[in-house]
N, C-alpha and C positions, 0 to 999 in steps of 0.2 A: 244303367251304368256299364259301359263297355270296358273290359279289363284286358283283352288280348288283341294283338294286331290282326290275328286271323278273324276274330269276331268283328273288328272294325272294317276290315276289307269286305267281309260278308255283308255287313250293314249297308255299306255304300255302293258295293259292286253287284254282287249276286242278286240282292233284293231289288235292284233298280235297273235290270236289264243289261248290265255290263257295258258293252260298247254301243248299245242302242242309242241313236242320236236323237236328242230333242233340241231343235233349233229355235232360237229366239232369245231375247234378253230380259223378258219380264221376270222369269223365275230367279235368275242370277242377281238381278238388281234388287229384287225383294229380299233375297237371302243376305246379300251384303248389307242392305239397309238394316235388317234385324241384327246383324253382327256389328253395327256401328260404322259401316262404310270403311273397312280397313284399307281398301284400295286407294283411299285418299291420303294415306299416312306416309307416302314415299313416292319419289319420282319413278317412272316406268319407261323402259325401252321395250317396245312391242313388235314382235317379228311374225310375219306371215310369208307364204310362198309355197309353191307346189312341192318344191325340193329345196334342200339346203337350209331350212329354217332351224332345225335342230343344231347342226354344226355351227351355224352363225351365232345362235344364242349361247352356245358353250364357249366359243371364242371370245365373244364380248364379255362374258362372265370372267374368263380367265385374265383378260387384259385389264379390266376394271379392278379385279382383286389385286393384281400386281400394282396398281396405283393406290392401294390402301383403302379402297372402298369395301364396305360390308355389303356383299351382293347376294341377293336372293335370285335363284334360277328356277323357273318352272317350265318343264318340258313334258312332252308325251309322244308316244306311249312309253312305258317302262319296259325294260327287256326282261328283268327277273323279279325285282322287288319294288313294291309300290313306292317306297321311299326315294327311289331314283328320280321321281318326278319333282321333288321339292328339296332343294339344297340351299345352303348358305355357305358361301366361300368354299364350295366343293364338298361340303359335308352333308350327307342325306339327313333329312329329319329323323330323329330317333323314334323308335316304336312308342316310347313313353310320351314324347311330345305330340306325336300323330294322334294317339288315343286321347290324350288330355284335350287337344284342340277339338277333336271330333266330339267329345263329351260336352264341351261348351256350346256346340252347335246344335246338338240333337233336339233340344226343346223347340228351336226355331224351325228345323227341318220337318219336325212332326206337326208343328203348327201349320206349315205350308202344305203338308200331306192331306190335311182336312178340307182344303179348298180345291175345287174342280180345276184341272189343268195347271195347278200351281206346284205339284209335287216335283221337287228338283231331281235331276238325273245324277248319275254317277260323276259325269265330267263337271257338272255345275257344282257339285258338293266338293270335289277335289280342288277345283279352282278356288272356291271361296275359302276352303281350308288353308290353301297355300297363302292367300292374302292375309287371313287372320294370323297365321303363324309368322309371316314376315313382319306384320305390324307389331306383334307381341315382342319379336326379337330385335325391333328398332333398326331395320336395315337401312342402308344409305340409298339403295337403288334396287329395283326388281327388273330382271330380264324375263319377259313372259312370251313363251312360244304359243302361237295360236294352235288350237286343236284341229280345227277344220274350217276352211274359208277365211272368215274374218268379220264380215258385217254382223252376223248373227251368232258368232261364237261366243261362248261364256267368257273368255278372256277379255272381250271387248267392253266389259264393264269398266275397264281402267281408262283413265284420261292421261294418255302417254305424252312424254316429252319428245321422244324420238319414235318414229314408225319406220319399219323396214319391210320391203317387199322383195324377197330374193329372186324368185322366178315365177313366171306364169306359164303353166303347161296343163295338159289334159289329165284330170283325175277327179274323181267324185262328181262326175257330170250330173248324176241323178239329183244331186243337191245344189251344185254350183252353176249349172248351165252347160250347154253343148258347144259353145264357142269360147275362144280365148278372151274375147271382149266380155262375155258374161262372167267368166271366172275372174277377170281383172276387176270388174265392178264389185264382186263379193269381197275380194281381198282388199280393195281400196277402202272398204268400209272401216278399216282400222285407223284411217287418217284423222287426225284431230286438229282443231284450230290452233295456230301458232306452233305446230309440230316442226321438227326438222325431219324431212322425209328422205330415206335413203332407198334408191332403186338399184337392184342387181341388173344382170343382163336380161332385159325384157324386150320382146319384139315390138315394133312400132304401133300396131293396131291396139295392143293391150296397153301400151304406154300412154297412148292418147287418152284412153278411158281414165287412167290413173291421174293424168295431168288435169283433166276436166274436173275430177273429184277434188283434187288438191286445191285448184283455183276457186272452186265453189265454197269449200271449207274455209280457205284462207290460211295456208301453211306459212311458216316463217321462212324456211329454206328447202330446196330440193336438190339433192346430190345424186348424180346419175353415173352408173358405171360406164367407163370409157369416155366420159365427158369430164367429170369432176374428180374421179379417182379411177385407178386401174392397177394392174400388175404386169410385169414384164419378166421375160427370161425364166419361165418355170422350169424346174428340174425335178424329176421324179425318180425315186428309188424307194423300195419298201421300208417304211418306218423312218425314212429320211427324205424330206422334200424341201424345196426352197423357192422363193419368188423375190423379185424386187418390186416394192410397193411404191406408188407415186400418187400424191394428191396435191391440191394447191397449198396444203399446210405442211406436208412432210414428204421426204424421200427416205425410204428404209430399204437399204441394199442387203442382200444375203439374209433374208428373213427365213429361218429354218423351222420346220414344224414336222411332228411325227405322223400326223393324220394322213392316211393314204387316199387316193382318189384324184382323178384328173379334174374333178369338180371343186376340190378344196381350195385351190387358189382364189376362186370367185367368192366362196364363203368367207375366207379369212380376209380378203381385202374389203369386202362389205362390212365385216365386223369392225375392222380398224376405222373405216370411215364413220361408222355409227358411234364409236367411242370418241373420235375427234369431235363429232357434232355435239355429243353429250357434254364433253369436257368444256367445249366453248361456251355452252350455256351456263356453265359453272365458272366461267372466266379462268379456266385452267387450260394447260397445253398437254398434248400427248408426250409422255416420256419414251423415247425411242428405245433406250436400253431396257427399261422395264417391259416394254411391249415385246421386244425380241426374247427376253428371258421367259416371259409368260407363255409364248407360243412355241418355244423350243420343244416342250413336252406335250403340246396340245394333241389330244386324240379325241375322237368321238366314237364311242363304243358301237359296234355292229355296223359300221360303214367302212368297207374295205379294211376291216380290222384283221390283222395277222396275229394268230395265236399258235404257238407251238404246242401240240397235244400228242402225247405218246410218240415223240420224235417225228411227227407229221406236221406239215405246213397247212393250217386251216385258215381260210379267209371268210369272214362273216361280212355279208353285204346286204342290207335291207333294201334291195332294189324292188320296190313294191308297186311300181307303175311304169308306164311306157317310157318316160323320160329317165327313170331310175335304171331301167334295163338298158337303155342307150348309153348311159353313163358307165354302167358296169362293162359293157362291151369295150368302150374306149379305154377304161382303166385296165382291162386285161391286156389290150393291145399295147398299152404303154409300159406296163410293169412286167408282165410275164408271157409275152406273146408266144415264145417258142418252147414252152413247157407243156407236159401232159397234164390235163386237168379233168377232175371229176366234180360232180355237183349234186348236192341235195337241194331240191326245189319244191317249194309249196307256194301256191298262189290262192288268195282269197277269192270267193265266188263272184264278188262285185267289182272285180278288176277287169281290165281289157286283156282277158287271158290269151286269146289267140295272137294278138299283137305282141305280147310279151314272149309267148312260146316261140314265135317266129324269130325274134331278136336273140333269144337266149340259146336255142337248140343247136346252133352251129358253133358255139363257143367251147363246148365241152365234149371230151372223148367218151364220157360215160355219165349217165344221169339217173338218179333215183328220184322219182316223184313221190311225195308223201302228203299227208293231211296236215294243214296248219292247225296248231292247237288253239282254235278260236271258233266261236259260234258261226262266223261267216265263211267257214270252210266245210260245207256239207256234202260237196260232190267232187272230191279230189280226183276220182276216176276220170272225170271230164278233162281235167288238166293232163292226166297221163295219156288219154286217147288222142289229144291234140299233139302232144310231144311225139307220140308214135308216128304221126304223119310227117314229121320233119326231122326225126332223129332215129337212127337204127339201133343204137346201143342204150336203150332206156328200159327201166323196170319200175314197177310200183310196189311200194311197202307202205302200208297205211300208218303204222305207228312210227312217229318221227325219230324216237330214240333207237329202235330196231334198225330203222333205215340208216341212221348215221353210223351205227356200229358196222353195218354191212358195207357202207361206203368206204370206210377206212381199211377194209380187208383187201381191197383191190389196190395194187401198187401204182400210185400216180405221184407227180411232183407237187401238185397243189389240190386241195380239197375245198370246194366252196359250199357254203350254206347261203341260200338266197331266195328271193321271191316275196318274202313277207317278213316284217320285223318281229312278228309273234313267233315265227319258226326260228329266226335268228336268236331271239331271247331264250327260247326253250333249249336250244343246243348250246348256247353260251353258258347258261346256268348248269347244264349237265357237264360240260367240259371243266368248269371252274369250281364245280361242287357248291353252287350258291343256293341259298334257300329261296324258293319260289313263293312269293306272296303277291 
């Protein structure tokens, strides 16, 4: 019997390889079956994409909550505390509920441990735990963010009403394939029969793969960005942004939101279209005023998030792949082009490090490279050596907290923490004095 949240996290995380990926659906299907198939107890909106899936998930959650639904939200990774991954109407699962739900699962987890190749991974357990918790709490709908890929991701145990593919870009090629078409095939694996399928801004070759899959499976409707829905007249200012949204169902002018980043209008418009599709299935209509009110305070932590810390402007941006680095460059140009900027950067070993370094090195007047607090960051000196080739004002400090403290000692207008969400989470927790679990 587990009695503390730290023991619970140790049981499902440290003992099971942490972020080590086990691909395939056999284990999650078996675990959910032993738990009584909780994923069948509520409708699901399922979101994948190379970038933007977390923001889109959170925006869908916020809009549905404003429409008086009891909404479960499952996202990953967490920045500081494991409970961030599992929320109902914005409230993270309590330590007691987390421990209680895990204790109900342990006999089944350990039964699976006795079978060869059936021992569930951390992500499979946390996915099943979220589904079990959502079922116990009698939610109206779950918004489930894919962990990695789609077809063989543990979240794909659900039979969703609405599937969303936000973007198709290069990331995790060792698992998903080396072409955009291969990656699109993996992500299109979340499409289910009679789905409403929402597509973000996706290039033609990848889109063709998705359409082939959708036609093969037999979806109900496909809604495509710039064809069935779009945004116009984006306006950007730190912590105050706006768009005009248009679809065949609604026109929403002067839609204001706090979340920064030139990519957020795409995520927010995709989220609104997804909610429109979900409500239509329920024979309901989107309430424009409720939607505007819900999004006015919408933020997504760690994504171009501005925090004032010790009278300094710190921007956290989990730009963890090539497309994320490009988006960061674009956001810097849009929001704070003519200001002096310093950055703390850490990049995981399995990313396209040189490509990211080339993109980011010219954006900052001063850079400190550090080690990401994750097992996939074993050679941060390699990142530093690459930065030295492209940037003159760069130093290496291995400990991320020491590095951040040093960063703030040099006078700049804005200080960035970027390159990995794990680094962003570490520094965010440090600044806000949050408990790390």
